[in-house]
N, C-alpha and C positions, 0 to 999 in steps of 0.2 A: 242032158242032166236035168233032173226035176228041180222044182223050186225048193223042196225040202233039202235035197242034196246040195244045192247051191248055197243055201243059208248055212248048212253045216260046214261046208268048205270055207266060207267067209269067216265063220266063227273061229275055225281052227287057225286060219291065217292071222286073225286079230289077236288070238291068245299067244301065238308065236311072236308077233310084233311086241306085245306087252312084255312077254318074258325076256325078249332081247333087250328092250329098253331098260328093264329092271336090272339086268346083268350089267349093262353098260354103266348105269348109274352106280352100281355097287363098285365097279372097277374105278370109276372116277373118284368116289369117296375114299376108296383104299389108297389111290394115288395121292389124294389130297392129304391123307393122314401121314404120308411119308415125308414129313416136313424136313427141310434141309437146314443145316447150320452154315453160317458164313464167317470166315475169319476176317476180323476187322483190324487186327494188329498182331504182329508176330515178331518176337526178338529171341535171340539165343541160338544155340547150335542147330536147332531144327527149323529155323526160320525159312530155309529154302524148301522144306517139305510141306510147310503150312504157310504159304505166302499170303499176304493181304489180298482179299477178294476170293480166296479159294472156297469152293462149295463142298460141303461134307454131307454125305447121306445121313438119313435118320439112323440113330443108334450107332453112329460111327465111333470107333475106338481111336483115341488120340494118345500116342505114346510120346512122352517128353523126357528130355535129358536134363541133368542139372544145369541151371542157368536159363532154361527155356521159360518163356512167358507168352501164352497165346490167348488172345481175347476173341471170343466167338459170340455171335448173336443168333438166336433162333426164336421160334414162336413162344418159348417159355421166358424169354428175356435175354439178358446178357450174362456172360460168365468169363472170368479171368482164370485161366488154367496155368498153374506154375509147376515146373518140373523140379525134381524127377517124379514120374508117376504115369499111370495109365488112367485115362478118363473116358467114360462112355457118355455120349451126348443124347441122352434119352429123355430129357425134360423132367426127370424125377427129383432133381435137386433144387434147393431154393435158389432163385435167381435175383439179381439186382437190375438196375437200369430201367425201371418202369417209365420214368420220365423220358429216357432216351427213345424208347419205342413210341411214346406218344408224340414226341417232336418230329418223328419221321413222317407223320401223317399231316403235318401242318405246312402250309405254303411258305411261312417264314417272314412275311412282310407286314402282316396285319398290325403288329405292335408299332411299327414305324409309322404307319398311316394314322393311327389313333393318337400318336404322340407319346405313348408309354414306352419311351426308349431309354429311360435312365436305369442304370444298373445299381450296383452297390454304392452306398454313400461315399462321397469323396473322402479320401483318407484311409479307406479300407484297402486291403490288398487287391489289386486288380486281377480278374480272372485271366487264365492263360489261353482260353479257347471260348468261342461262343457257346451259348446254352441251346442253340438250335442248329440243326445241320444245314438249314437253308440260308444261313448268314455266311457271307464270305469274309474270312479273316484277311485283311489287307496286309498284315505284317508277314504272312506266310505264302499267300497265293496258292497256286495249285489248280487242279481241274475240278470244276463244280458242275453238277447237274442242276438245271433250272426248271422248277415246276411251273412258276408263274413269273414271267419277266416283269410284269407291272408291279410286283411286290418284292422283287429282289432287293436285298439290302447288303450294304457294306458294314463290316464290324471292325472296331478297334479295341484293343485290350485296356489301354489307359485312357479313361474318359475324364480325367481331372481338369484338363485345360482345353480351351478352344484351339483347334488346329485346322490347317488347310493343306491338303495334298493335291496331287494331280493324277487324273486318270486319262489314259490315251490309247488310241488304236487307229491304224491306217493313216498315220501322220497327223491326226487331230488330237489335241490335248485340252482338257478343261479342268478348272479347279473344283475340288470337292471339299466342303467344309463341315466340321462337326462343332456344335456348341459345347461349352463346358458342361460336363456331367452327362453328355449324351454318348452312347456307344454305337448306335445304329444310324445309317444314312441311306435313304432310298437310292438305288442305282439311277443315274441320270439318263433315262431312256431317251428323252427328247434330243439330247446332244450326242450321246454315245449309246446307240441302240444295242440291245442284246441280239447277237447273231450266232447261230449254231456253229460251233467249231472255231469261233473267233478267239484270238489271243489278245489280251489287254495288258497294259503295264501301269502299275500304280507306284508313284513315288511320293515321298513326303516325310514329315518329322518322325513318323513311327517306323519307317523302313526306307532303305536306300533305293531298292528296286525290287518289286515283286511282280511275278507274271501270273496272270489269271486266265485260264481257258474255260470257256462256257460251253455246255452241251444242253440244248433245249430238249425237253421231254414232250413227246407227242401227246401223251396222256399220263395222268397221275395214277399209279397203281392203287388199288383199293385195299391191298393187304400189306402189312408191315414187312413181311419177309420178301414180298415182291419188290418193295422199295429198296431194301438192302441188296437184293439180287441185281436190280437195275443199276444201282450205284456201282457195284462190282463190275458188271458187264461193260459199262461205259467208261470205266477207269476213273471214276470220281473219288479218288483215294483221299482227297482232302476232307470229304464228308465222312468217309469211313474212319478217319483219324479222330473226328469229333465224337463219333459214336464210341470209339475205343476209350477216349479220354473220360467221357461221362460214365462209361461202364466201370472203369477203374475206380472212379470216385464213389460209385454206388456200392462197391463191395464192402 
């Protein structure tokens, strides 16, 4: 083969490689555009059909009966669907829950480290759930995913008085104290380390006995929907409950 023929053949192969790469990129972009929605809460007759953590494809049609209420989250935000009715998850409607989506990308403990842990002024109605999915509600327990063990925080709803509870695992129990007016407390890693899959028990004035199971994340997803998907896959339903509660408030 002459030099001219060789160069022509190489040029043709290069064009084919570029064309193939472009086609692959187009497919990747198309796949990325097919954003999914995730059910974060479901009640009513159709709850079994749309269980918490269920993933729905882009443009999915949701058919609800009287008494149904399904909360979903997708790239457009959060939405509470109330039956009866048929709904299409196409992102074309106005959504709420912007703060919910933002909190999904925060580790959750920075406020505790800086000391900005006080919530509403004493005397106002106490919130029923934390305002960040990375805070553990000691009154309810459940399964929680952990993005950063060093900034993991424990949350209590009534912050009016100073209280002391107990956190234990593997036969070891230590006191955990909150100051008056404070809602957050850093997880005591030095005494009760965060272990993937470990179950802990919290007891105290705010609850008789709550069980907390922790699941450590190898890496924090960079996309909000990936975070929601990860929570669903790992069974971190306590955090999905927080998303659902904030979504309902935002409507």
